[in-house]
C-alpha positions in Angstrom: 86.9 95.9 95.2 86.6 96.9 91.5 89.9 98.5 90.5 92.0 98.5 87.3 95.3 100.0 86.2 93.5 103.2 85.2 90.7 103.7 87.8 88.1 102.2 90.0 84.4 101.8 90.6 83.2 103.3 93.9 79.8 103.3 95.7 79.0 106.5 97.6 76.3 107.0 100.2 74.7 109.7 98.1 74.9 110.8 94.5 78.2 112.4 93.4 78.8 115.1 90.7 80.2 114.1 87.3 83.8 115.4 86.6 84.4 116.1 90.3 88.2 115.8 91.0 90.0 115.1 94.2 92.6 113.1 96.0 92.0 109.6 97.4 93.9 108.3 100.4 94.2 104.5 101.0 95.6 103.0 104.1 97.3 99.7 103.0 99.2 97.8 105.6 99.2 100.8 107.9 100.8 103.0 105.2 99.0 105.8 103.5 98.9 105.9 99.7 97.5 108.9 97.8 96.4 109.4 94.2 94.3 112.1 92.4 91.2 111.0 90.5 88.3 112.4 88.5 84.7 111.1 88.3 84.2 110.0 84.7 81.0 108.0 85.0 78.0 108.2 87.4 75.1 105.8 87.8 73.0 106.8 90.8 75.4 106.1 93.7 78.1 104.3 91.7 80.9 106.3 90.2 83.7 105.4 87.9 86.9 107.2 88.9 89.9 107.8 86.5 93.3 107.9 88.2 95.7 110.7 87.4 98.9 108.7 87.1 101.7 111.3 86.7 104.5 110.1 89.0 106.2 106.9 90.2 104.4 107.3 93.5 101.1 107.3 91.6 102.1 104.1 89.8 103.1 102.5 93.1 99.7 103.4 94.6 97.9 101.7 91.7 100.1 98.6 92.0 99.3 98.4 95.7 95.5 98.8 95.0 95.7 96.0 92.4 97.5 93.8 94.9 94.8 94.5 97.5 92.0 93.9 95.1 93.6 90.5 94.0 93.7 89.4 97.6 90.0 90.3 98.2 88.6 88.2 95.3 
């Protein structure tokens, strides 16, 4: 998992549009975490997503993702 404090790199099954925005939902330890993100970089099927970190809940989601990524290295 390639995730940072500001975003993540994702591989999609098919190409994705640049600047597409949406909400991501992650199920971590059976609990859903949501965060909005925008596509800021595209390379064929890989896309760099930038998180919208506006609330404490967004910050908590990013913290949980970073913890999850650290455990999968």
